[in-house]
C-alpha positions, 0 to 999 in steps of 0.5 A: 929805597932800602938803606943799604942801597942808599949807602952803597950809592953814597960810597960812589958820591963820596969818591966824587966829592973827595977832590972838593973835600981836599980843597974845602977842609981848610974852611975849619981848623979841626978838619985841616989836618985830615987830608982825606975823607977816610982819614977824617971818618976813621976818627969819628968811628965809635969805640967800645968802652965797656958795654957802650959805643962812644966817640973819642973827643977828637971824633966828637970835635970833627962831628961838631965841625961837620955839623957847623959847616953843614948848618952854615953852608947846606953844602952836599959835601958836608951832608954826605960826610955826615951821613957816612959818619952816622951810617952805623947809627942810622942802620941800627935805628932803621932795624927797629922801625915798624909801620909803613913800607920799607921805602917810607921808613927809610925816607922818614929816617933820612929826613929825620936825620937831616932835620936833626943835623940842623936842629942840634946845636954842636956847641951845646955839649960837644963831647956828647954830640953823637948822642944828641944827634941819635936821640933827635933822629930817633925822636923825629922818625918815631913821631912821623911813623906814629902819624903814619900808623894812625893814618894806616890804622883807618883801614887795618884788618879789612879783607883786600877783596872786599875793598875797591882798588884805589887805582880804580877811583876817579881822581878829583877834578883838580887832578883828573888831567894827570897824564901817564907821563906825569902830572900836568901843570894844573894837576901838579900845582893842585897836588903840591899845594897840599904840602903847604899845610899839615893835613891838606892832602887829607882834606882834599881826599875827604872833600872829593871822596866824602861818600867813600868809607874811611878805609877807602879814603885811607887807600886813596890818600896813600895813593896821592901821597905816593904820587906827590912824593914821586913828583918831589923826588923827580923835581929834586933830581932835576934841581940838584947838580950831579956830584960829578958836575959839582966836583968838576966845577970846584976843581976847576975853580 
């Protein structure tokens, strides 16, 4: 997932969410005077003051209102508007990230931003709320990327032809009944259970591939991690209602 493609798709989602915004903007007095998402976002755009890009006091108040609504409701409407409001910041931070694949970097950046919107207290220092979100996002994504680099560093510098392809390794017994169409019930439960505790997936790899070299174990770990991530994304798409359906239900109500 590239960030530019993600934000292209966000444009379509915001168009579908526009009717919901027009109804729900009255939930917060700061948003009530803005009849559309575009008019709202026009106020949150950073403005150049000297060498710095700053958000106006009204724009900061809007960001705080969006954060407050997002924290209280976890509604995808407010999450989508926040993503658009902080798009320039996210693209700027994304250009500075190294390590892992582009998909991994984008996923970690968006996850760190989501965590930041829930951790940062909008009432703490409203005028500088954009700075706090940026700092918390950067701190989170750089921390996660360091972990990725530490893990990938196990196999750094090895000649590709000298290391067996991880795809040729036999899966552990608990995952051996995975089919080409996805994981079976037993295999899915075994793999997803590794999300409950930090380091559980590494422990599974080391347990079942103790005889392999650390470099080979790192490759197997990345393969299983990618499979787990694909399953999580598949489940997320199945559980979340589509924007069109959600927008239609809100308009009807």
